[in-house]
N, CA, C and O atoms as a MOPAC input file, in Angstrom:
PM7 MOZYME 1SCF
protein

 N     80.19400 1   140.88700 1    94.86900 1
 C     81.56100 1   140.45000 1    95.06300 1
 C     81.61000 1   138.92100 1    95.16700 1
 O     82.50100 1   138.28400 1    94.60400 1
 N     80.66900 1   138.35300 1    95.87400 1
 C     80.64000 1   136.90300 1    96.03000 1
 C     80.47200 1   136.21000 1    94.67800 1
 O     81.08100 1   135.17000 1    94.42600 1
 N     79.65700 1   136.78400 1    93.82800 1
 C     79.46400 1   136.18900 1    92.50300 1
 C     80.76900 1   136.22400 1    91.70500 1
 O     81.08500 1   135.26300 1    91.00400 1
 N     81.52300 1   137.30900 1    91.80200 1
 C     82.80400 1   137.39100 1    91.09000 1
 C     83.79200 1   136.35400 1    91.62100 1
 O     84.52200 1   135.73100 1    90.85000 1
 N     83.81100 1   136.17300 1    92.92900 1
 C     84.69200 1   135.16700 1    93.52100 1
 C     84.31600 1   133.78200 1    93.00000 1
 O     85.18800 1   132.99800 1    92.62800 1
 N     83.03300 1   133.48500 1    92.97500 1
 C     82.57900 1   132.18400 1    92.48200 1
 C     82.88600 1   132.00600 1    91.00000 1
 O     83.24100 1   130.90900 1    90.56800 1
 N     82.75500 1   133.06300 1    90.22600 1
 C     83.08700 1   132.96900 1    88.80500 1
 C     84.57500 1   132.68000 1    88.62300 1
 O     84.96000 1   131.90800 1    87.74500 1
 N     85.40000 1   133.29400 1    89.44900 1
 C     86.83900 1   133.01300 1    89.38900 1
 C     87.09800 1   131.53800 1    89.73300 1
 O     87.85900 1   130.85900 1    89.04400 1
 N     86.46700 1   131.06000 1    90.78700 1
 C     86.63300 1   129.66000 1    91.19500 1
 C     86.15800 1   128.73600 1    90.08200 1
 O     86.68500 1   127.63500 1    89.92400 1
 N     85.19000 1   129.16400 1    89.32600 1
 C     84.66500 1   128.37700 1    88.21000 1
 C     85.61800 1   128.41300 1    87.01100 1
 O     85.84500 1   127.39300 1    86.36000 1
 N     86.17600 1   129.60000 1    86.72400 1
 C     87.04900 1   129.75400 1    85.55300 1
 C     88.42000 1   129.12400 1    85.73300 1
 O     88.93100 1   128.49000 1    84.81000 1
 N     89.01900 1   129.28300 1    86.89200 1
 C     90.40100 1   128.84200 1    87.09700 1
 C     90.60000 1   127.36000 1    86.78200 1
 O     91.51400 1   127.03000 1    86.02600 1
 N     89.79600 1   126.46300 1    87.32000 1
 C     90.02100 1   125.05100 1    87.00200 1
 C     89.92200 1   124.73500 1    85.51500 1
 O     90.71600 1   123.95000 1    84.99700 1
 N     88.96700 1   125.33000 1    84.83200 1
 C     88.79900 1   125.00100 1    83.42000 1
 C     89.92100 1   125.56700 1    82.55300 1
 O     90.21600 1   125.02400 1    81.48800 1
 N     90.54500 1   126.65300 1    83.00000 1
 C     91.60900 1   127.25800 1    82.19100 1
 C     93.00700 1   126.77300 1    82.54800 1
 O     93.87700 1   126.72700 1    81.67900 1
 N     93.24200 1   126.41400 1    83.79400 1
 C     94.58800 1   126.04400 1    84.22800 1
 C     94.63900 1   124.63800 1    84.81900 1
 O     95.34400 1   123.77000 1    84.30300 1
 N     93.90900 1   124.41800 1    85.88000 1
 C     94.02100 1   123.17400 1    86.63400 1
 C     93.65400 1   121.94100 1    85.80600 1
 O     94.42200 1   120.98000 1    85.75800 1
 N     92.50700 1   121.95900 1    85.16600 1
 C     92.08500 1   120.77700 1    84.40600 1
 C     92.97100 1   120.50400 1    83.18800 1
 O     93.32500 1   119.34700 1    82.96200 1
 N     93.34600 1   121.51100 1    82.39300 1
 C     94.29000 1   121.22000 1    81.30700 1
 C     95.61600 1   120.65100 1    81.81500 1
 O     96.21700 1   119.79500 1    81.16700 1
 N     96.06400 1   121.12700 1    82.96900 1
 C     97.30000 1   120.58100 1    83.54700 1
 C     97.09400 1   119.12000 1    83.93400 1
 O     97.94700 1   118.27700 1    83.65900 1
 N     95.97300 1   118.82300 1    84.56600 1
 C     95.67600 1   117.42900 1    84.92500 1
 C     95.60800 1   116.55100 1    83.68300 1
 O     96.17600 1   115.46000 1    83.66000 1
 N     94.92000 1   117.01800 1    82.65600 1
 C     94.77200 1   116.21100 1    81.44400 1
 C     96.13100 1   115.94300 1    80.79800 1
 O     96.37500 1   114.85400 1    80.27900 1
 N     97.01100 1   116.94100 1    80.83400 1
 C     98.36000 1   116.74800 1    80.28700 1
 C     99.11700 1   115.69600 1    81.09300 1
 O     99.82200 1   114.86600 1    80.52000 1
 N     98.97400 1   115.72700 1    82.41000 1
 C     99.63200 1   114.74100 1    83.27800 1
 C     99.07100 1   113.34900 1    83.00800 1
 O     99.82900 1   112.39100 1    82.85400 1
 N     97.75800 1   113.23700 1    82.95100 1
 C     97.13400 1   111.92800 1    82.72500 1
 C     97.52000 1   111.37600 1    81.35900 1
 O     97.72800 1   110.17300 1    81.20500 1
 N     97.61300 1   112.25100 1    80.37700 1
 C     98.01400 1   111.83700 1    79.03400 1
 C     99.45600 1   111.32000 1    79.04800 1
 O     99.76100 1   110.30900 1    78.41500 1
 N    100.33800 1   112.01300 1    79.76800 1
 C    101.73900 1   111.58600 1    79.85200 1
 C    101.84300 1   110.21000 1    80.49700 1
 O    102.62800 1   109.37200 1    80.05200 1
 N    101.07000 1   109.97700 1    81.52600 1
 C    101.10500 1   108.67200 1    82.18700 1
 C    100.55300 1   107.59300 1    81.25800 1
 O    101.08400 1   106.48300 1    81.21400 1
 N     99.51000 1   107.90700 1    80.52700 1
 C     98.94000 1   106.93500 1    79.59000 1
 C     99.93600 1   106.58500 1    78.49900 1
 O    100.02200 1   105.42900 1    78.08800 1
 N    100.69500 1   107.57700 1    78.02200 1
 C    101.70900 1   107.32000 1    76.99300 1
 C    102.81100 1   106.41300 1    77.50700 1
 O    103.42700 1   105.67500 1    76.73800 1
 N    103.05500 1   106.46900 1    78.80300 1
 C    104.08800 1   105.61600 1    79.38700 1
 C    103.63400 1   104.16600 1    79.44400 1
 O    104.41000 1   103.27900 1    79.80000 1
 N    102.37300 1   103.92500 1    79.09200 1
 C    101.87400 1   102.55500 1    79.06300 1
 C    101.48300 1   102.01300 1    80.42000 1
 O    101.36600 1   100.80100 1    80.60100 1
 N    101.28000 1   102.91100 1    81.37900 1
 C    100.87300 1   102.45100 1    82.70000 1
 C     99.50400 1   101.78300 1    82.61000 1
 O     98.57500 1   102.32100 1    82.00800 1
 N     99.39800 1   100.64100 1    83.19900 1
 C     98.12200 1    99.91900 1    83.12500 1
 C     97.51600 1    99.72500 1    84.51300 1
 O     96.75000 1    98.78700 1    84.73800 1
 N     97.85600 1   100.59900 1    85.42200 1
 C     97.33300 1   100.50200 1    86.76800 1
 C     95.83400 1   100.79700 1    86.76200 1
 O     95.41600 1   101.94000 1    86.57300 1
 N     95.04700 1    99.77100 1    86.96700 1
 C     93.58300 1    99.89200 1    86.89200 1
 C     93.04200 1   100.87900 1    87.93000 1
 O     92.17300 1   101.69300 1    87.61800 1
 N     93.55300 1   100.80900 1    89.15800 1
 C     93.05900 1   101.69900 1    90.20300 1
 C     93.30000 1   103.16000 1    89.82700 1
 O     92.42100 1   103.99900 1    90.02400 1
 N     94.47700 1   103.47200 1    89.29000 1
 C     94.76500 1   104.84100 1    88.89600 1
 C     93.76300 1   105.31500 1    87.84500 1
 O     93.23600 1   106.42300 1    87.94600 1
 N     93.50200 1   104.49400 1    86.85200 1
 C     92.56400 1   104.88400 1    85.79300 1
 C     91.14000 1   105.02500 1    86.34200 1
 O     90.39000 1   105.89700 1    85.90000 1
 N     90.77300 1   104.19400 1    87.27900 1
 C     89.46100 1   104.34400 1    87.92600 1
 C     89.40000 1   105.64700 1    88.72300 1
 O     88.38700 1   106.34600 1    88.72200 1
 N     90.50600 1   105.95900 1    89.40300 1
 C     90.57400 1   107.20400 1    90.16700 1
 C     90.48000 1   108.42400 1    89.24700 1
 O     89.83000 1   109.41300 1    89.58700 1
 N     91.12700 1   108.35200 1    88.08700 1
 C     91.05400 1   109.44800 1    87.11800 1
 C     89.61500 1   109.60400 1    86.63500 1
 O     89.13200 1   110.72700 1    86.49200 1
 N     88.93300 1   108.50700 1    86.38400 1
 C     87.52800 1   108.57900 1    85.97800 1
 C     86.67800 1   109.22500 1    87.06600 1
 O     85.77200 1   110.00500 1    86.77200 1
 N     86.97000 1   108.90100 1    88.32000 1
 C     86.26400 1   109.52600 1    89.43900 1
 C     86.49700 1   111.03700 1    89.43700 1
 O     85.57000 1   111.81700 1    89.65600 1
 N     87.73800 1   111.43900 1    89.18900 1
 C     88.04800 1   112.87900 1    89.13000 1
 C     87.25900 1   113.56900 1    88.02300 1
 O     86.73700 1   114.66600 1    88.22100 1
 N     87.17100 1   112.93300 1    86.86900 1
 C     86.44000 1   113.53300 1    85.75100 1
 C     84.96000 1   113.70400 1    86.11100 1
 O     84.34800 1   114.71600 1    85.76900 1
 N     84.39700 1   112.72600 1    86.79200 1
 C     83.01000 1   112.83800 1    87.24700 1
 C     82.88300 1   113.96100 1    88.27400 1
 O     81.91500 1   114.72000 1    88.26300 1
 N     83.87400 1   114.05500 1    89.16300 1
 C     83.89100 1   115.13300 1    90.15700 1
 C     83.86800 1   116.49700 1    89.47900 1
 O     83.13000 1   117.39200 1    89.89000 1
 N     84.68700 1   116.65000 1    88.43000 1
 C     84.77200 1   117.93600 1    87.74400 1
 C     83.39200 1   118.37200 1    87.25000 1
 O     83.00500 1   119.53200 1    87.39500 1
 N     82.67800 1   117.44800 1    86.67900 1
 C     81.34700 1   117.75900 1    86.16200 1
 C     80.38600 1   118.11000 1    87.29900 1
 O     79.62800 1   119.07500 1    87.20500 1
 N     80.42300 1   117.32800 1    88.35800 1
 C     79.53900 1   117.56900 1    89.50900 1
 C     79.85700 1   118.91100 1    90.17300 1
 O     78.94900 1   119.67600 1    90.49700 1
 N     81.12900 1   119.18900 1    90.37200 1
 C     81.54100 1   120.44300 1    91.01100 1
 C     81.17700 1   121.63000 1    90.12300 1
 O     80.76900 1   122.67700 1    90.62400 1
 N     81.32000 1   121.47400 1    88.83100 1
 C     80.93100 1   122.53000 1    87.89900 1
 C     79.45000 1   122.87600 1    88.07400 1
 O     79.08400 1   124.05100 1    88.09800 1
 N     78.61200 1   121.86500 1    88.19600 1
 C     77.17300 1   122.09500 1    88.41300 1
 C     76.91600 1   122.79700 1    89.74900 1
 O     76.06600 1   123.68300 1    89.83600 1
 N     77.65200 1   122.39800 1    90.78500 1
 C     77.48500 1   123.00700 1    92.10900 1
 C     77.90000 1   124.48100 1    92.07700 1
 O     77.22800 1   125.33200 1    92.65900 1
 N     79.00200 1   124.77700 1    91.39900 1
 C     79.46000 1   126.16500 1    91.29800 1
 C     78.43900 1   127.00500 1    90.52600 1
 O     78.11700 1   128.12300 1    90.92700 1
 N     77.93800 1   126.46000 1    89.42400 1
 C     76.93800 1   127.19700 1    88.63800 1
 C     75.70100 1   127.51300 1    89.49800 1
 O     75.15400 1   128.61400 1    89.43100 1
 N     75.27400 1   126.54100 1    90.29800 1
 C     74.11000 1   126.75900 1    91.17400 1
 C     74.41100 1   127.84100 1    92.20900 1
 O     73.54300 1   128.65500 1    92.52500 1
 N     75.62700 1   127.85500 1    92.73700 1
 C     76.00900 1   128.87400 1    93.72000 1
 C     76.06300 1   130.25400 1    93.06300 1
 O     75.60700 1   131.23800 1    93.64600 1
 N     76.61600 1   130.32800 1    91.85300 1
 C     76.66600 1   131.60200 1    91.12400 1
 C     75.25700 1   132.11900 1    90.89000 1
 O     74.98300 1   133.30300 1    91.08500 1
 N     74.37500 1   131.24200 1    90.47700 1
 C     72.98100 1   131.63200 1    90.23800 1
 C     72.32700 1   132.11900 1    91.53200 1
 O     71.57700 1   133.09500 1    91.51700 1
 N     72.60400 1   131.45400 1    92.63800 1
 C     71.98000 1   131.82200 1    93.91800 1
 C     72.37300 1   133.21700 1    94.37300 1
 O     71.59200 1   133.88700 1    95.04800 1
 N     73.56900 1   133.66600 1    94.01500 1
 C     74.02100 1   134.99100 1    94.44500 1
 C     73.93300 1   136.02900 1    93.32600 1
 O     74.48400 1   137.12300 1    93.44900 1
 N     73.24600 1   135.69100 1    92.24000 1
 C     73.12600 1   136.65700 1    91.14500 1
 C     72.35000 1   137.87900 1    91.64800 1
 O     71.40300 1   137.74300 1    92.42300 1
 N     72.75200 1   139.05300 1    91.21000 1
 C     72.07600 1   140.27200 1    91.68100 1
 C     70.56700 1   140.23600 1    91.42500 1
 O     69.78800 1   140.76300 1    92.22000 1
 N     70.16400 1   139.62700 1    90.34100 1
 C     68.73800 1   139.54600 1    90.01400 1
 C     67.97700 1   138.79900 1    91.09200 1
 O     66.92500 1   139.25400 1    91.54000 1
 N     68.50700 1   137.64100 1    91.51700 1
 C     67.81800 1   136.85000 1    92.54300 1
 C     67.93200 1   137.48000 1    93.93000 1
 O     66.96900 1   137.50100 1    94.69500 1
 N     69.10900 1   137.98700 1    94.23800 1
 C     69.33000 1   138.56100 1    95.56700 1
 C     68.43500 1   139.77800 1    95.77200 1
 O     67.89300 1   139.97300 1    96.86000 1
 N     68.27600 1   140.59900 1    94.73200 1
 C     67.47100 1   141.81200 1    94.89200 1
 C     65.98100 1   141.51200 1    94.99800 1
 O     65.23900 1   142.28600 1    95.60400 1
 N     65.53000 1   140.39700 1    94.41800 1
 C     64.09500 1   140.09000 1    94.45300 1
 C     63.71500 1   139.11900 1    95.56300 1
 O     62.59200 1   139.15300 1    96.06800 1
 N     64.64300 1   138.26000 1    95.93900 1
 C     64.28100 1   137.23300 1    96.91500 1
 C     65.54100 1   136.73200 1    97.62400 1
 O     66.04500 1   135.65300 1    97.31400 1
 N     66.03300 1   137.50400 1    98.55400 1
 C     67.24300 1   137.12300 1    99.28000 1
 C     66.94200 1   135.95400 1   100.20900 1
 O     66.16500 1   136.07900 1   101.15600 1
 N     67.56000 1   134.83500 1    99.92700 1
 C     67.36800 1   133.64200 1   100.75000 1
 C     68.73900 1   133.21700 1   101.27600 1
 O     69.43400 1   132.41400 1   100.65300 1
 N     69.10800 1   133.75800 1   102.41100 1
 C     70.43400 1   133.50100 1   102.96300 1
 C     70.65900 1   132.02800 1   103.28100 1
 O     71.78500 1   131.54300 1   103.16900 1
 N     69.62100 1   131.31400 1   103.67300 1
 C     69.76900 1   129.88900 1   103.97400 1
 C     70.13700 1   129.12300 1   102.71200 1
 O     71.01700 1   128.26300 1   102.73600 1
 N     69.46700 1   129.43400 1   101.61900 1
 C     69.76100 1   128.76900 1   100.34800 1
 C     71.18900 1   129.07600 1    99.89800 1
 O     71.92200 1   128.17900 1    99.48200 1
 N     71.57500 1   130.34300 1    99.98400 1
 C     72.92600 1   130.73500 1    99.59700 1
 C     73.95000 1   130.02800 1   100.47500 1
 O     74.92600 1   129.48100 1    99.96100 1
 N     73.74900 1   130.02900 1   101.77200 1
 C     74.67600 1   129.37000 1   102.70200 1
 C     74.75600 1   127.86800 1   102.42500 1
 O     75.84100 1   127.28700 1   102.46700 1
 N     73.62600 1   127.24600 1   102.14500 1
 C     73.61700 1   125.80400 1   101.83800 1
 C     74.41000 1   125.50800 1   100.56700 1
 O     75.18700 1   124.55500 1   100.52300 1
 N     74.21300 1   126.31900 1    99.54700 1
 C     74.93100 1   126.10100 1    98.28200 1
 C     76.43500 1   126.29800 1    98.46300 1
 O     77.23800 1   125.52800 1    97.93500 1
 N     76.80500 1   127.32600 1    99.20800 1
 C     78.23100 1   127.57700 1    99.45300 1
 C     78.84100 1   126.47300 1   100.31300 1
 O     79.97100 1   126.05200 1   100.06900 1
 N     78.10900 1   126.00700 1   101.30700 1
 C     78.59900 1   124.90600 1   102.15100 1
 C     78.77600 1   123.63700 1   101.32900 1
 O     79.75800 1   122.91400 1   101.49500 1
 N     77.83000 1   123.37200 1   100.44900 1
 C     77.92800 1   122.19900 1    99.57000 1
 C     79.15600 1   122.30300 1    98.68600 1
 O     79.89500 1   121.33300 1    98.51700 1
 N     79.37200 1   123.48500 1    98.12100 1
 C     80.53500 1   123.70100 1    97.26100 1
 C     81.83600 1   123.49500 1    98.02400 1
 O     82.73100 1   122.79600 1    97.54800 1
 N     81.94500 1   124.08700 1    99.18100 1
 C     83.17200 1   123.97100 1    99.97200 1
 C     83.43200 1   122.51100 1   100.36100 1
 O     84.55600 1   122.02700 1   100.23400 1
 N     82.41400 1   121.82300 1   100.82700 1
 C     82.58100 1   120.41700 1   101.22300 1
 C     82.97200 1   119.56000 1   100.03300 1
 O     83.83000 1   118.68500 1   100.15100 1
 N     82.35200 1   119.80300 1    98.88800 1
 C     82.63600 1   118.99900 1    97.69300 1
 C     84.03800 1   119.25400 1    97.17900 1
 O     84.73900 1   118.32000 1    96.78800 1
 N     84.45800 1   120.53300 1    97.17700 1
 C     85.82400 1   120.86700 1    96.75600 1
 C     86.85800 1   120.23600 1    97.68400 1
 O     87.86400 1   119.69800 1    97.22200 1
 N     86.61200 1   120.30100 1    98.98400 1
 C     87.55300 1   119.69400 1    99.94100 1
 C     87.67200 1   118.19600 1    99.71100 1
 O     88.77600 1   117.65100 1    99.72500 1
 N     86.55000 1   117.53200 1    99.50000 1
 C     86.57500 1   116.08200 1    99.25500 1
 C     87.34100 1   115.77600 1    97.96200 1
 O     88.11000 1   114.81800 1    97.90100 1
 N     87.12500 1   116.58300 1    96.95400 1
 C     87.81000 1   116.40100 1    95.67300 1
 C     89.32900 1   116.55600 1    95.83700 1
 O     90.10400 1   115.72600 1    95.36300 1
 N     89.73300 1   117.62500 1    96.51300 1
 C     91.16300 1   117.86800 1    96.71400 1
 C     91.80600 1   116.77700 1    97.55700 1
 O     92.92500 1   116.35200 1    97.27000 1
 N     91.11500 1   116.32100 1    98.58800 1
 C     91.64200 1   115.23000 1    99.41000 1
 C     91.80100 1   113.96200 1    98.57900 1
 O     92.79700 1   113.25100 1    98.71300 1
 N     90.83100 1   113.68000 1    97.72600 1
 C     90.91400 1   112.50900 1    96.85300 1
 C     92.13700 1   112.61100 1    95.93900 1
 O     92.87300 1   111.63900 1    95.77100 1
 N     92.34900 1   113.78900 1    95.35200 1
 C     93.52400 1   113.98600 1    94.49400 1
 C     94.81500 1   113.75700 1    95.28300 1
 O     95.71700 1   113.05500 1    94.82600 1
 N     94.88800 1   114.35500 1    96.46500 1
 C     96.11100 1   114.28600 1    97.25100 1
 C     96.42500 1   112.87700 1    97.74500 1
 O     97.59500 1   112.51600 1    97.86900 1
 N     95.40900 1   112.08600 1    98.02500 1
 C     95.66400 1   110.75000 1    98.56400 1
 C     95.72800 1   109.66300 1    97.49400 1
 O     96.42100 1   108.66300 1    97.68000 1
 N     95.02200 1   109.83700 1    96.38200 1
 C     94.95600 1   108.77400 1    95.38400 1
 C     95.70100 1   109.06600 1    94.09100 1
 O     96.25200 1   108.15100 1    93.47900 1
 N     95.72700 1   110.30400 1    93.67100 1
 C     96.28600 1   110.64600 1    92.36300 1
 C     97.73600 1   111.11700 1    92.45800 1
 O     98.60900 1   110.58700 1    91.77000 1
 N     97.99200 1   112.10300 1    93.30100 1
 C     99.32300 1   112.70000 1    93.35900 1
 C    100.43800 1   111.71800 1    93.71700 1
 O    101.50800 1   111.78700 1    93.11200 1
 N    100.23900 1   110.81700 1    94.66200 1
 C    101.33300 1   109.87200 1    94.94600 1
 C    101.69000 1   109.00500 1    93.73400 1
 O    102.86500 1   108.74100 1    93.48100 1
 N    100.68400 1   108.57100 1    92.99600 1
 C    100.94200 1   107.75000 1    91.80800 1
 C    101.69800 1   108.56600 1    90.75500 1
 O    102.64400 1   108.07300 1    90.14100 1
 N    101.27900 1   109.80200 1    90.55600 1
 C    101.93500 1   110.67000 1    89.57700 1
 C    103.38600 1   110.90600 1    89.96800 1
 O    104.28700 1   110.80800 1    89.13500 1
 N    103.60500 1   111.21600 1    91.23600 1
 C    104.96800 1   111.46900 1    91.71300 1
 C    105.87900 1   110.26800 1    91.47200 1
 O    107.05800 1   110.41400 1    91.15000 1
 N    105.31400 1   109.10300 1    91.63100 1
 C    106.08200 1   107.86500 1    91.47100 1
 C    106.39000 1   107.54400 1    90.00100 1
 O    107.38400 1   106.88100 1    89.70700 1
 N    105.53800 1   108.01200 1    89.08200 1
 C    105.66200 1   107.56500 1    87.69400 1
 C    106.14900 1   108.60800 1    86.69000 1
 O    106.45300 1   108.25000 1    85.55200 1
 N    106.23400 1   109.87300 1    87.06500 1
 C    106.69000 1   110.88000 1    86.11200 1
 C    108.10400 1   111.35500 1    86.43300 1
 O    108.48300 1   111.53700 1    87.59000 1
 N    108.85900 1   111.54600 1    85.36800 1
 C    110.24600 1   111.99800 1    85.49700 1
 C    110.31800 1   113.51700 1    85.30300 1
 O    109.32400 1   114.15200 1    84.94800 1
 N    111.48500 1   114.08200 1    85.53500 1
 C    111.69700 1   115.51900 1    85.29600 1
 C    111.44200 1   115.85800 1    83.83700 1
 O    110.87700 1   116.90500 1    83.52300 1
 N    111.85900 1   114.97300 1    82.95800 1
 C    111.62000 1   115.19400 1    81.52200 1
 C    110.11400 1   115.19800 1    81.21700 1
 O    109.63700 1   116.01800 1    80.43300 1
 N    109.37900 1   114.28000 1    81.84100 1
 C    107.92300 1   114.27200 1    81.66300 1
 C    107.32400 1   115.61100 1    82.07500 1
 O    106.46900 1   116.15700 1    81.37700 1
 N    107.77900 1   116.13900 1    83.22000 1
 C    107.23200 1   117.40800 1    83.72400 1
 C    107.55500 1   118.55500 1    82.77400 1
 O    106.72800 1   119.44900 1    82.59600 1
 N    108.72400 1   118.55200 1    82.16400 1
 C    109.06400 1   119.59100 1    81.18800 1
 C    108.13800 1   119.51000 1    79.98600 1
 O    107.66100 1   120.53400 1    79.49700 1
 N    107.88100 1   118.29500 1    79.50500 1
 C    106.97900 1   118.10800 1    78.37000 1
 C    105.55200 1   118.53100 1    78.72700 1
 O    104.85400 1   119.13600 1    77.91300 1
 N    105.13700 1   118.21400 1    79.92400 1
 C    103.78800 1   118.58200 1    80.38800 1
 C    103.66200 1   120.09600 1    80.46000 1
 O    102.64700 1   120.64900 1    80.03700 1
 N    104.67100 1   120.77400 1    80.98800 1
 C    104.64200 1   122.24200 1    81.10500 1
 C    104.39500 1   122.90500 1    79.76200 1
 O    103.71100 1   123.92600 1    79.68500 1
 N    104.94600 1   122.33000 1    78.70600 1
 C    104.77500 1   122.90000 1    77.37000 1
 C    103.33200 1   122.75100 1    76.87100 1
 O    102.90300 1   123.49800 1    75.99200 1
 N    102.59500 1   121.80500 1    77.41900 1
 C    101.22200 1   121.56100 1    76.97700 1
 C    100.17700 1   122.40400 1    77.70600 1
 O     99.04200 1   122.52700 1    77.24700 1
 N    100.56400 1   122.97900 1    78.83600 1
 C     99.61000 1   123.72300 1    79.65600 1
 C     99.42900 1   125.11600 1    79.07200 1
 O    100.40700 1   125.81700 1    78.81500 1
 N     98.17400 1   125.52000 1    78.86000 1
 C     97.93600 1   126.83800 1    78.25200 1
 C     98.46600 1   127.97900 1    79.11000 1
 O     98.46800 1   127.91200 1    80.34000 1
 N     98.90900 1   129.01300 1    78.43500 1
 C     99.36500 1   130.21200 1    79.11200 1
 C     98.12800 1   131.00700 1    79.51600 1
 O     97.28900 1   131.31500 1    78.66900 1
 N     98.00800 1   131.33600 1    80.77500 1
 C     96.81800 1   132.00300 1    81.27200 1
 C     97.23200 1   133.10200 1    82.22800 1
 O     97.90700 1   132.85400 1    83.22700 1
 N     96.82700 1   134.30900 1    81.91400 1
 C     97.12600 1   135.43700 1    82.78900 1
 C     96.06400 1   135.46500 1    83.88300 1
 O     94.92000 1   135.84900 1    83.63800 1
 N     96.44200 1   135.06100 1    85.07700 1
 C     95.50300 1   134.98800 1    86.19700 1
 C     94.91400 1   136.37100 1    86.46400 1
 O     95.65400 1   137.32800 1    86.68900 1
 N     93.56000 1   136.48100 1    86.44000 1
 C     92.93100 1   137.79400 1    86.58100 1
 C     92.98600 1   138.39200 1    87.98600 1
 O     92.68000 1   139.57000 1    88.17200 1
 N     93.37200 1   137.59500 1    88.96300 1
 C     93.48900 1   138.11400 1    90.33100 1
 C     94.94100 1   138.10200 1    90.79000 1
 O     95.44100 1   139.10600 1    91.29500 1
 N     95.61100 1   136.98300 1    90.61800 1
 C     96.96600 1   136.83500 1    91.15300 1
 C     98.04600 1   136.98500 1    90.09400 1
 O     99.22500 1   136.75900 1    90.36800 1
 N     97.64700 1   137.36500 1    88.88200 1
 C     98.60700 1   137.57500 1    87.80400 1
 C     99.25300 1   138.94400 1    87.88800 1
 O     99.11800 1   139.65200 1    88.88600 1
 N     99.95700 1   139.30600 1    86.82300 1
 C    100.65500 1   140.58600 1    86.79200 1
 C     99.70900 1   141.78100 1    86.77600 1
 O    100.03500 1   142.84300 1    87.30600 1
 N     98.53300 1   141.60600 1    86.16400 1
 C     97.58000 1   142.70900 1    86.07100 1
 C     96.20500 1   142.21900 1    86.51500 1
 O     95.63600 1   141.30400 1    85.92000 1
 N     95.68800 1   142.83600 1    87.55600 1
 C     94.37100 1   142.47900 1    88.08100 1
 C     93.31300 1   143.05500 1    87.14600 1
 O     93.31700 1   144.25000 1    86.85400 1
 N     92.40200 1   142.19000 1    86.67800 1
 C     91.30600 1   142.68100 1    85.83500 1
 C     90.38100 1   143.55500 1    86.66800 1
 O     90.19200 1   143.33000 1    87.86400 1
 N     89.82000 1   144.53900 1    86.02000 1
 C     88.98700 1   145.54300 1    86.69500 1
 C     87.89500 1   144.92200 1    87.56500 1
 O     87.67400 1   145.37600 1    88.68800 1
 N     87.21200 1   143.89500 1    87.06700 1
 C     86.10000 1   143.31600 1    87.83000 1
 C     86.55100 1   142.62000 1    89.12000 1
 O     85.72400 1   142.29300 1    89.97100 1
 N     87.86000 1   142.39400 1    89.26300 1
 C     88.36700 1   141.72800 1    90.46300 1
 C     89.06400 1   142.68400 1    91.42800 1
 O     89.52100 1   142.26200 1    92.49000 1
 N     89.15100 1   143.96200 1    91.07300 1
 C     89.85400 1   144.91200 1    91.93400 1
 C     89.23500 1   145.01400 1    93.32400 1
 O     89.95900 1   145.13100 1    94.31200 1
 N     87.90500 1   144.97200 1    93.41500 1
 C     87.24900 1   145.06300 1    94.71800 1
 C     87.58800 1   143.85800 1    95.58400 1
 O     87.71100 1   143.98100 1    96.80300 1
 N     87.73800 1   142.70100 1    94.96300 1
 C     88.11700 1   141.49800 1    95.73200 1
 C     89.49900 1   141.68200 1    96.32500 1
 O     89.72300 1   141.39700 1    97.50100 1
 N     90.42000 1   142.15800 1    95.51100 1
 C     91.78900 1   142.38600 1    95.98400 1
 C     91.78800 1   143.41900 1    97.11800 1
 O     92.49000 1   143.24800 1    98.11500 1
 N     91.01900 1   144.46600 1    96.96900 1
 C     90.91400 1   145.47900 1    98.03200 1
 C     90.36800 1   144.86500 1    99.30600 1
 O     90.86100 1   145.15300 1   100.39600 1
 N     89.36000 1   144.02600 1    99.18000 1
 C     88.74900 1   143.39100 1   100.36700 1
 C     89.71000 1   142.42200 1   101.03700 1
 O     89.69600 1   142.28000 1   102.26000 1
 N     90.54700 1   141.75200 1   100.24800 1
 C     91.51900 1   140.81700 1   100.80200 1
 C     92.70800 1   141.52700 1   101.42800 1
 O     93.35200 1   140.99000 1   102.32900 1
 N     93.00000 1   142.73300 1   100.95300 1
 C     94.17200 1   143.46600 1   101.39100 1
 C     93.99500 1   144.07500 1   102.69700 1
 O     94.90600 1   144.73100 1   103.20200 1

């Protein structure tokens, strides 16, 4: 179950969150904004995405049934999960304090409508209209 949760955490950003961010950043760039700090912050976010992706992959590997059945190392699993949680929190805090205020200040309602059209349509496998079979146990555990 933990591996499925981690896979969801890995898939969601690449399918929804990151394309939405890229659409927002593209809209701001088209507006001709030349705020150096904002662009540096966006570069930091892109580096974060890559680093967090590696951390999630390591956590998924640590809880793979193959490894758990042959060599259960709870300390290693706990360390990887703690690293992931701390890194995600730092990333989200960075977005909320450095990126979102700038975006709010520079995008109009029309910009947001245009951005919405660029974001891929994605049927969320857990919180969407139909829960995918591999996630049913997660929903049961949360319920």
